[in-house]
C-alpha positions in Angstrom: 0.1 0.1 0.0 1.2 3.5 -1.1 2.3 5.5 1.9 1.4 9.2 1.1 4.0 10.9 3.3 6.7 8.8 1.7 5.4 9.5 -1.7 5.6 13.3 -1.1 8.7 13.0 0.2 10.1 11.1 -2.7 8.5 13.3 -5.4 9.9 16.7 -3.6 13.2 15.0 -3.4 13.5 14.1 -7.1 11.7 17.1 -8.4 14.4 19.4 -6.7 17.5 17.1 -7.0 18.9 19.1 -10.0 19.2 22.5 -11.4 18.4 21.1 -14.9 14.6 20.8 -14.9 14.8 17.7 -17.5 17.3 15.8 -15.4 15.1 16.1 -12.2 11.8 15.6 -14.1 13.2 12.3 -15.5 14.0 11.3 -12.0 10.8 12.0 -10.6 9.1 10.1 -13.7 11.3 7.1 -12.8 9.7 7.0 -9.6 5.9 8.0 -10.3 5.8 5.4 -12.8 6.1 2.8 -10.2 3.2 4.2 -8.3 0.8 5.3 -11.1 -0.2 4.5 -14.5 2.6 6.6 -16.7 3.8 6.9 -20.1 4.7 10.6 -20.2 5.2 13.4 -17.8 5.4 17.0 -18.7 5.6 20.6 -17.1 3.9 23.0 -19.6 2.5 26.6 -20.2 0.4 28.7 -22.3 2.6 30.7 -24.4 0.5 33.6 -25.4 2.9 34.6 -27.8 3.1 31.3 -29.7 -0.6 30.7 -29.2 0.3 27.3 -28.0 0.9 25.0 -25.3 4.6 24.8 -24.7 6.4 21.9 -23.1 9.2 23.1 -20.9 10.5 19.7 -19.7 9.2 16.1 -20.5 9.9 12.7 -19.6 8.7 9.9 -21.5 8.9 6.1 -22.0 11.3 4.8 -24.6 8.5 4.2 -27.1 6.6 7.6 -26.5 7.6 11.3 -28.1 5.9 14.5 -27.4 5.6 17.8 -29.3 7.4 20.4 -27.7 4.8 22.9 -28.9 1.0 22.1 -29.6 -0.7 25.1 -31.4 -4.0 26.2 -30.0 -6.9 27.3 -32.1 -7.3 31.1 -31.7 -10.8 31.0 -30.2 -9.7 28.3 -27.9 -6.8 30.5 -26.7 -9.0 33.3 -26.0 -11.2 31.4 -24.0 -8.4 30.1 -21.7 -7.2 33.5 -21.2 -10.7 34.9 -20.4 -11.2 32.0 -18.0 -7.9 32.6 -16.0 -9.4 36.2 -15.3 -12.9 35.1 -14.5 -12.6 31.6 -12.7 -9.0 30.2 -13.2 -8.6 26.3 -12.6 -7.0 25.5 -9.5 -7.8 21.7 -9.0 -6.6 18.7 -10.9 -8.7 17.3 -13.4 -8.8 14.3 -16.2 -9.0 15.6 -19.7 -12.0 14.0 -21.2 -14.7 14.2 -23.9 -17.2 13.7 -21.2 -16.3 16.4 -18.8 -18.8 18.7 -17.3 -16.6 21.5 -18.0 -16.8 22.6 -21.8 -13.3 24.3 -21.8 -11.8 21.1 -20.4 -13.6 18.9 -23.1 -12.3 21.4 -25.9 -8.7 20.3 -25.2 -9.8 16.5 -25.5 -9.3 16.3 -29.5 -5.9 18.6 -29.3 -4.3 16.1 -26.7 -5.9 13.0 -28.5 -7.4 11.6 -25.3 -9.5 9.1 -27.2 -8.2 5.5 -26.2 -5.7 7.2 -23.7 -5.9 9.0 -20.3 -4.7 12.6 -19.4 -4.4 14.1 -16.0 -3.5 17.8 -15.4 -2.5 19.4 -12.1 -2.7 23.2 -12.4 0.5 24.8 -10.7 0.4 28.0 -9.1 2.8 30.0 -6.6 0.9 32.5 -3.9 -2.0 32.6 -6.2 0.2 33.5 -9.3 -0.6 30.9 -12.2 2.7 29.4 -13.2 1.6 26.4 -15.7 0.7 22.8 -15.6 1.8 19.3 -14.9 0.6 16.8 -16.9 0.6 12.8 -16.8 -0.4 10.8 -19.7 -0.7 7.1 -20.4 -2.2 4.6 -22.9 -5.7 3.3 -22.5 -8.8 5.0 -21.1 -10.0 5.3 -17.6 -6.5 4.7 -16.0 -6.8 7.7 -13.7 -9.5 8.3 -11.0 -10.1 10.5 -7.9 -7.4 8.9 -6.0 -4.7 9.9 -8.5 -6.3 13.7 -8.6 -5.8 13.7 -4.5 -2.4 12.1 -4.8 -1.1 14.8 -7.2 -2.6 17.7 -5.5 -0.3 17.1 -2.8 2.8 17.5 -5.0 1.5 20.4 -6.8 3.8 23.0 -4.8 7.1 21.4 -5.5 6.5 20.9 -8.9 5.1 24.6 -9.4 8.6 25.7 -7.8 10.7 23.6 -10.2 8.7 25.1 -13.0 8.9 28.6 -11.8 12.6 28.2 -11.4 12.9 26.7 -15.0 11.2 29.7 -16.4 13.3 32.1 -14.6 16.5 30.2 -15.9 15.2 30.4 -19.2 14.7 33.9 -19.1 18.1 34.4 -17.7 19.7 32.6 -20.6 17.6 34.6 -23.0 19.1 37.9 -21.8 22.4 36.2 -21.4 22.2 35.6 -25.1 21.4 38.8 -26.0 24.1 40.2 -24.1 26.7 37.8 -25.7 25.2 38.4 -29.0 25.6 42.1 -28.8 29.0 41.8 -27.4 30.3 39.5 -30.2 28.9 41.8 -32.7 30.4 45.0 -31.2 33.7 43.4 -30.4 33.7 41.8 -34.1 32.7 45.3 -35.8 34.3 47.7 -33.3 38.0 46.2 -33.7 37.7 45.8 -37.6 40.5 47.1 -39.5 41.4 50.6 -38.7 40.6 53.0 -41.4 43.0 55.6 -40.1 45.6 54.5 -42.6 44.1 54.4 -46.1 46.7 53.5 -48.7 46.5 55.8 -51.5 44.7 58.4 -49.5 46.8 61.5 -50.9 46.9 59.8 -54.5 44.6 57.6 -56.1 42.0 57.8 -53.5 42.3 61.5 -52.6 39.1 62.4 -54.4 37.3 59.8 -52.3 38.7 60.4 -48.8 37.8 64.4 -49.7 34.3 63.2 -50.0 34.3 61.1 -46.9 35.7 64.0 -44.7 32.6 66.0 -46.0 29.9 63.4 -45.5 31.2 61.4 -42.4 29.9 64.4 -39.8 26.3 63.9 -41.4 23.6 61.5 -40.9 22.6 61.0 -44.6 22.6 57.8 -46.2 25.7 57.0 -48.5 26.1 54.6 -51.3 29.6 53.4 -52.4 30.2 52.2 -56.1 33.0 50.3 -57.5 33.9 47.3 -58.7 34.6 44.0 -56.8 37.6 44.2 -54.5 38.2 48.1 -54.8 38.1 48.5 -51.1 34.1 49.5 -50.6 34.5 48.1 -46.9 37.6 49.9 -46.0 35.8 53.5 -46.9 32.6 52.2 -45.2 34.9 51.8 -42.0 36.5 55.2 -42.8 32.8 56.8 -42.8 31.8 55.2 -39.7 35.0 55.6 -37.5 35.2 59.5 -38.6 31.5 59.9 -37.7 30.1 60.9 -34.4 28.7 57.4 -34.2 32.3 56.0 -34.2 31.4 54.5 -30.4 28.3 53.0 -31.4 27.8 49.6 -33.3 29.2 49.0 -36.8 26.9 46.3 -38.3 28.1 44.9 -41.6 25.7 42.8 -43.6 26.7 41.1 -47.0 23.1 40.9 -48.7 24.1 38.3 -51.3 25.4 36.1 -48.7 22.1 35.5 -46.9 19.6 32.9 -48.0 16.5 34.7 -49.3 13.9 32.9 -47.0 15.9 34.1 -44.1 16.7 37.8 -45.2 13.8 39.3 -43.6 14.6 37.6 -40.2 18.2 38.3 -40.1 17.7 42.0 -41.1 14.7 43.1 -39.1 14.4 40.1 -36.7 11.3 38.0 -35.7 9.0 37.3 -32.8 8.8 34.0 -31.2 6.4 31.8 -33.1 6.7 33.8 -36.3 7.7 30.7 -38.3 8.6 27.2 -37.5 11.7 26.9 -35.2 11.5 30.5 -33.9 10.9 29.6 -30.5 12.7 32.8 -29.2 12.4 36.3 -30.3 15.7 37.8 -32.3 16.6 41.3 -33.0 17.6 41.9 -36.4 20.8 43.5 -37.7 19.0 47.0 -38.1 18.2 46.7 -34.5 21.7 45.8 -33.3 23.1 48.8 -35.3 20.9 51.1 -33.1 23.0 54.1 -32.2 25.6 53.4 -34.8 26.1 52.2 -38.4 24.8 49.4 -40.7 26.5 48.7 -43.7 24.7 47.0 -46.5 27.4 45.5 -48.8 26.2 44.1 -52.3 22.8 46.1 -52.1 22.2 44.9 -55.5 21.5 41.4 -54.5 18.8 42.4 -52.0 15.3 40.5 -53.1 12.5 43.0 -53.9 10.3 42.1 -50.8 13.1 42.9 -48.8 13.6 46.3 -50.5 10.3 47.4 -49.8 10.9 46.9 -46.0 14.5 48.7 -46.3 12.7 51.6 -47.9 10.6 51.8 -45.0 13.4 51.7 -42.6 15.0 54.6 -44.5 11.9 56.7 -44.6 10.5 56.0 -41.1 13.7 55.3 -39.0 11.7 52.1 -37.7 11.7 48.3 -38.1 8.9 45.9 -37.7 10.2 42.1 -36.6 8.6 39.3 -38.6 5.4 38.1 -37.0 5.5 41.5 -35.0 2.6 44.2 -35.1 4.3 46.7 -33.3 7.3 48.9 -34.9 10.6 49.5 -33.0 12.3 52.9 -33.4 15.9 52.8 -34.4 18.7 55.5 -34.9 21.0 54.4 -37.5 23.2 55.6 -40.4 23.0 53.5 -43.5 25.8 52.9 -45.8 25.2 50.7 -48.8 27.6 49.4 -51.4 27.5 47.5 -54.7 29.5 46.7 -57.8 26.3 46.5 -60.0 24.8 49.2 -62.2 21.7 49.6 -60.0 20.1 52.4 -62.8 20.2 49.5 -65.2 18.4 47.2 -62.5 15.9 49.7 -62.1 15.4 49.9 -65.9 15.1 46.0 -65.8 12.5 46.0 -62.9 15.2 44.1 -60.6 15.8 47.1 -58.4 13.1 49.5 -56.8 13.3 52.6 -58.5 12.3 54.8 -55.2 14.7 52.9 -53.1 17.5 53.9 -55.7 16.6 57.4 -55.4 16.7 57.4 -51.8 20.3 55.4 -51.5 21.8 57.6 -54.4 21.5 60.9 -52.6 25.2 61.1 -52.1 27.2 58.3 -54.0 30.9 57.9 -53.8 32.8 56.1 -56.6 35.8 54.2 -55.8 38.3 53.8 -58.9 39.7 50.5 -59.6 43.3 49.7 -59.1 44.1 50.1 -63.0 43.0 53.7 -62.8 45.4 54.6 -59.9 48.4 52.6 -60.5 50.5 54.8 -58.3 49.0 53.1 -55.5 50.2 49.5 -56.3 53.8 49.8 -54.8 52.5 50.9 -51.3 49.9 48.6 -51.5 52.2 45.7 -52.0 54.7 47.1 -49.2 51.6 47.2 -46.9 50.7 43.4 -47.8 54.0 42.3 -47.7 54.5 43.6 -44.0 50.9 42.5 -42.9 51.1 39.0 -44.5 54.1 38.0 -43.4 53.3 38.6 -39.9 49.9 36.7 -40.4 51.5 33.7 -42.1 54.5 33.7 -39.9 56.9 33.7 -42.8 60.1 36.0 -43.4 59.5 39.5 -44.6 61.2 39.2 -48.1 64.1 41.5 -49.1 61.8 43.2 -51.7 60.6 42.9 -55.1 62.4 41.5 -57.8 63.7 43.5 -60.6 61.1 43.9 -63.4 58.2 42.7 -61.3 56.8 46.1 -60.5 56.9 47.0 -63.9 54.9 44.2 -64.7 52.4 44.6 -62.1 52.0 48.2 -63.2 50.8 46.9 -66.6 48.5 44.3 -65.5 44.9 45.2 -65.5 43.9 43.6 -62.2 40.2 42.7 -62.8 40.1 41.7 -58.9 41.5 45.0 -57.8 42.9 45.2 -54.4 41.8 41.9 -53.2 43.4 40.1 -56.0 46.6 42.2 -55.3 46.4 40.9 -51.7 46.0 37.5 -52.6 48.8 37.6 -55.1 51.1 38.8 -52.5 50.2 36.1 -49.9 50.7 33.5 -52.6 54.3 34.8 -53.6 55.0 35.2 -49.8 54.5 31.6 -49.4 56.2 30.7 -52.6 59.3 32.7 -52.1 59.8 32.3 -48.2 61.8 35.3 -47.7 63.2 35.9 -51.1 62.6 38.7 -53.5 59.1 38.5 -54.8 59.1 37.8 -58.6 55.4 38.0 -59.2 56.3 36.0 -62.3 52.6 34.5 -62.5 51.3 37.9 -63.7 51.1 38.6 -67.1 51.0 42.4 -68.6 48.0 43.0 -70.7 50.2 43.3 -73.7 51.6 39.6 -73.2 48.2 38.2 -73.5 47.4 39.8 -76.9 48.6 37.7 -80.0 50.9 39.6 -82.3 48.6 39.2 -85.1 46.1 40.9 -83.3 48.3 44.0 -82.7 48.9 44.2 -86.6 47.0 46.8 -88.6 46.3 44.5 -91.8 45.9 41.2 -90.2 42.7 39.3 -90.0 41.3 38.5 -86.5 42.5 35.3 -85.1 39.8 32.3 -84.4 39.4 31.6 -80.7 41.6 28.4 -81.0 44.3 30.2 -82.6 44.3 33.0 -80.1 44.2 30.5 -77.4 46.9 28.4 -78.9 48.9 31.8 -79.1 48.5 32.5 -75.4 49.6 29.0 -74.2 52.5 29.2 -76.3 53.4 32.6 -74.8 53.0 31.3 -71.5 55.1 28.4 -72.3 57.9 30.4 -73.7 57.8 32.4 -70.4 58.1 29.3 -68.3 60.8 27.7 -70.3 58.6 24.9 -71.5 57.7 23.8 -68.0 54.0 22.8 -67.3 54.0 21.3 -63.7 55.1 22.8 -60.6 55.9 26.0 -59.2 56.6 28.4 -62.1 55.2 26.1 -64.5 52.4 27.2 -67.4 49.8 25.4 -65.5 50.3 27.7 -62.4 50.5 30.9 -64.6 47.2 30.3 -66.3 45.8 29.0 -62.9 44.4 25.5 -64.4 45.2 22.0 -63.6 48.3 20.7 -65.3 46.3 18.0 -66.6 43.7 20.2 -68.1 46.4 22.4 -69.9 48.2 19.2 -71.1 44.7 18.1 -72.4 44.0 21.5 -74.1 47.5 21.5 -75.6 46.7 18.0 -77.3 43.5 19.5 -78.6 45.0 22.6 -80.1 48.2 20.4 -81.6 50.6 22.3 -79.2 53.8 20.0 -78.7 55.7 20.1 -75.4 58.9 21.8 -75.7 62.1 20.7 -74.0 63.1 23.1 -71.1 64.7 26.0 -72.2 64.2 25.3 -75.7 63.4 28.5 -77.6 60.5 28.9 -80.0 57.7 31.2 -80.9 54.0 30.8 -80.5 53.5 30.2 -84.0 55.9 27.3 -84.0 54.1 25.7 -80.9 50.7 25.9 -82.6 51.7 24.6 -85.8 
């Protein structure tokens, strides 16, 4: 025969045995199922933001599985909230389709009690409703008045355990917000310093002059330029030269966020806004409050997100996904793109009103080929920076003739390509002068027949054969390994060998002389 005092003591000790509610509930479950019919035990709340019953902790038999969230019909949720105010349930009850209380009857199909039994114990502390304890087992009619009376005796320790779990959950949520803010701020505020801009007094002089004019103001700035020209560096300079420099600087690559997630990432979401949104989340705009947000690759922003961005620019407020109340924000927006937004507007891929809003003060950043005087200082800067990052010796300098070759190159990847090239050379040369022999001047890429005034244009295969021949001549006939033609052309050596066979280019002996025409014959 069950000893009531021993039952209360065992349940109380077990539910209070651990700070982790799932651990203590599992221990309690193991004891309870020896005393009462039990296949699942859960502590739950009515989550009004989700409009659902949310299980805070569950313990089940091996064959059972409970949903964490059980959605409630809107009408039923309204009835529950009304009952809480007028006549809250305080006594344990058995959920049944034949229960005298119509509200309890309404829960029967939601919890699928047909063929099963469910007992619910309302939990409260000092008259304040906390949530519910629910017992579930297979088979009808498994619970009776004796079980209701028995579970009433242990409602208090379960209520304390649930209240502690909810308080802990709230603390963790605020901790995550603070950690999230801290990581963003540390990452953004300790970004590359823009105090020393390479080329500020030469190729980028007009740009830096415009930055000095615009930085103290609050208006939106649009940075235009090819990929790799340093738009992010200029955005840094604007932010850290403004009176917002002590605020957050949040960077967003609009092209790197999946389209289905971009609204949530930029504008945040309320709990329950979509599947998996079990906690509210602030978006990048809210994180940038009091500072600057940098929207890189703005041309990649989907049209629906463009509409919401326009509203942010116009009203200085955001509305979270699933939220009904706008949040006021104080931010400055810097946008950047390498695309022709005006053409995108004409093609219907970018909103005209957003284009006008962004284009109030455009800054065009010139490509490297238009500021070749900056190449030498950029190389010196990257040599020092990359040798320190890679842990390799600082090279003696640049090999004779290499700088001239770099000045004649057209730099399609701009500063980013130059940075990668210096890093690769540091690894290859290991402290020796950097030769940059993988860079071909533009004039070397153009076959001689094309440069003549009276010659007909080459076919594609003839031009490719001539170019491969020129590279083989540069590499001394070497195809594989460092300094080989495959490395110069940035292709797999086997691919180059296959292409040579297809074009009828015969491999030359190392060091053999020859022209592009003889190689292609």
